[in-house]
DOFI-417732 format. One record per residue (C-alpha): residue number from 1; residue in three letters; y, x negated, z negated. Coordinates in nm, 4 decimals. Layout:
N
<r><i>NUM</i><aa>ALA</aa><py>Y</py><px>X</px><pz>Z</pz></r>
...
# end
This chain:
62
<r><i>1</i><aa>UNK</aa><py>-2.0261</py><px>3.2053</px><pz>-2.1967</pz></r>
<r><i>2</i><aa>UNK</aa><py>-2.2907</py><px>3.2967</px><pz>-2.4569</pz></r>
<r><i>3</i><aa>UNK</aa><py>-2.4305</py><px>3.6030</px><pz>-2.2916</pz></r>
<r><i>4</i><aa>UNK</aa><py>-2.6753</py><px>3.4498</px><pz>-2.0396</pz></r>
<r><i>5</i><aa>UNK</aa><py>-2.8127</py><px>3.2577</px><pz>-2.3326</pz></r>
<r><i>6</i><aa>UNK</aa><py>-2.8939</py><px>3.5564</px><pz>-2.5108</pz></r>
<r><i>7</i><aa>UNK</aa><py>-3.0321</py><px>3.7371</px><pz>-2.1947</pz></r>
<r><i>8</i><aa>UNK</aa><py>-3.2734</py><px>3.4413</px><pz>-2.1430</pz></r>
<r><i>9</i><aa>UNK</aa><py>-3.3948</py><px>3.4253</px><pz>-2.4867</pz></r>
<r><i>10</i><aa>UNK</aa><py>-3.4531</py><px>3.8047</px><pz>-2.4587</pz></r>
<r><i>11</i><aa>UNK</aa><py>-3.6398</py><px>3.7450</px><pz>-2.1420</pz></r>
<r><i>12</i><aa>UNK</aa><py>-3.8604</py><px>3.4906</px><pz>-2.2908</pz></r>
<r><i>13</i><aa>UNK</aa><py>-3.9769</py><px>3.7606</px><pz>-2.5465</pz></r>
<r><i>14</i><aa>UNK</aa><py>-3.7231</py><px>3.7107</px><pz>-2.8386</pz></r>
<r><i>15</i><aa>UNK</aa><py>-3.6312</py><px>4.0695</px><pz>-2.9229</pz></r>
<r><i>16</i><aa>UNK</aa><py>-3.5892</py><px>4.0584</px><pz>-3.2999</pz></r>
<r><i>17</i><aa>UNK</aa><py>-3.6496</py><px>3.8327</px><pz>-3.5921</pz></r>
<r><i>18</i><aa>UNK</aa><py>-3.9949</py><px>3.8166</px><pz>-3.7484</pz></r>
<r><i>19</i><aa>UNK</aa><py>-3.8905</py><px>3.6993</px><pz>-4.0907</pz></r>
<r><i>20</i><aa>UNK</aa><py>-3.6433</py><px>3.8422</px><pz>-4.3413</pz></r>
<r><i>21</i><aa>UNK</aa><py>-3.3738</py><px>3.6785</px><pz>-4.5403</pz></r>
<r><i>22</i><aa>UNK</aa><py>-3.0676</py><px>3.4900</px><pz>-4.4176</pz></r>
<r><i>23</i><aa>UNK</aa><py>-3.2157</py><px>3.1418</px><pz>-4.4567</pz></r>
<r><i>24</i><aa>UNK</aa><py>-3.5540</py><px>3.2367</px><pz>-4.2765</pz></r>
<r><i>25</i><aa>UNK</aa><py>-3.3556</py><px>3.4251</px><pz>-4.0027</pz></r>
<r><i>26</i><aa>UNK</aa><py>-3.1240</py><px>3.1153</px><pz>-3.9459</pz></r>
<r><i>27</i><aa>UNK</aa><py>-3.4158</py><px>2.8946</px><pz>-3.9110</pz></r>
<r><i>28</i><aa>UNK</aa><py>-3.5941</py><px>3.1301</px><pz>-3.6704</pz></r>
<r><i>29</i><aa>UNK</aa><py>-3.2646</py><px>3.1382</px><pz>-3.4716</pz></r>
<r><i>30</i><aa>UNK</aa><py>-3.2242</py><px>2.7504</px><pz>-3.4664</pz></r>
<r><i>31</i><aa>UNK</aa><py>-3.5805</py><px>2.7174</px><pz>-3.3301</pz></r>
<r><i>32</i><aa>UNK</aa><py>-3.4974</py><px>2.9465</px><pz>-3.0397</pz></r>
<r><i>33</i><aa>UNK</aa><py>-3.1872</py><px>2.7504</px><pz>-2.9603</pz></r>
<r><i>34</i><aa>UNK</aa><py>-3.3728</py><px>2.4333</px><pz>-2.9860</pz></r>
<r><i>35</i><aa>UNK</aa><py>-3.6381</py><px>2.5656</px><pz>-2.7493</pz></r>
<r><i>36</i><aa>UNK</aa><py>-3.3766</py><px>2.6817</px><pz>-2.4981</pz></r>
<r><i>37</i><aa>UNK</aa><py>-3.1893</py><px>2.3497</px><pz>-2.5081</pz></r>
<r><i>38</i><aa>UNK</aa><py>-3.5157</py><px>2.1464</px><pz>-2.4613</pz></r>
<r><i>39</i><aa>UNK</aa><py>-3.5973</py><px>2.3658</px><pz>-2.1666</pz></r>
<r><i>40</i><aa>UNK</aa><py>-3.2570</py><px>2.2982</px><pz>-2.0093</pz></r>
<r><i>41</i><aa>UNK</aa><py>-3.2966</py><px>1.9263</px><pz>-2.0692</pz></r>
<r><i>42</i><aa>UNK</aa><py>-3.6330</py><px>1.9416</px><pz>-1.9301</pz></r>
<r><i>43</i><aa>UNK</aa><py>-3.5189</py><px>2.1203</px><pz>-1.6232</pz></r>
<r><i>44</i><aa>UNK</aa><py>-3.2416</py><px>1.8730</px><pz>-1.5514</pz></r>
<r><i>45</i><aa>UNK</aa><py>-3.4703</py><px>1.5576</px><pz>-1.6013</pz></r>
<r><i>46</i><aa>UNK</aa><py>-3.7079</py><px>1.7172</px><pz>-1.3638</pz></r>
<r><i>47</i><aa>UNK</aa><py>-3.4544</py><px>1.8126</px><pz>-1.1290</pz></r>
<r><i>48</i><aa>UNK</aa><py>-3.3149</py><px>1.4687</px><pz>-1.1214</pz></r>
<r><i>49</i><aa>UNK</aa><py>-3.6597</py><px>1.3217</px><pz>-1.0545</pz></r>
<r><i>50</i><aa>UNK</aa><py>-3.7010</py><px>1.5480</px><pz>-0.7480</pz></r>
<r><i>51</i><aa>UNK</aa><py>-3.3884</py><px>1.4665</px><pz>-0.6240</pz></r>
<r><i>52</i><aa>UNK</aa><py>-3.4538</py><px>1.0929</px><pz>-0.6426</pz></r>
<r><i>53</i><aa>UNK</aa><py>-3.7697</py><px>1.1190</px><pz>-0.4611</pz></r>
<r><i>54</i><aa>UNK</aa><py>-3.6018</py><px>1.3263</px><pz>-0.1942</pz></r>
<r><i>55</i><aa>UNK</aa><py>-3.3403</py><px>1.0730</px><pz>-0.1637</pz></r>
<r><i>56</i><aa>UNK</aa><py>-3.5975</py><px>0.7766</px><pz>-0.1316</pz></r>
<r><i>57</i><aa>UNK</aa><py>-3.8015</py><px>0.9750</px><pz>0.1342</pz></r>
<r><i>58</i><aa>UNK</aa><py>-3.4795</py><px>1.0275</px><pz>0.3112</pz></r>
<r><i>59</i><aa>UNK</aa><py>-3.3922</py><px>0.6462</px><pz>0.2813</pz></r>
<r><i>60</i><aa>UNK</aa><py>-3.7346</py><px>0.5556</px><pz>0.4075</pz></r>
<r><i>61</i><aa>UNK</aa><py>-3.7234</py><px>0.7894</px><pz>0.6914</pz></r>
<r><i>62</i><aa>UNK</aa><py>-3.3844</py><px>0.6534</px><pz>0.8299</pz></r>
# end
């Protein structure tokens, strides 16, 4: 589903293109998509690290 991605970009402040011309707009949109994907990867990695720490703490407590 694509709609949540555009909603997330809009919440980050991306309301319209700052540049003009098809090539420039494509580049600007590609940067926004890359930023969105990098944030998803960072959240997944950090979430995994937190989960590993919690598992280790539970193993030590048991």
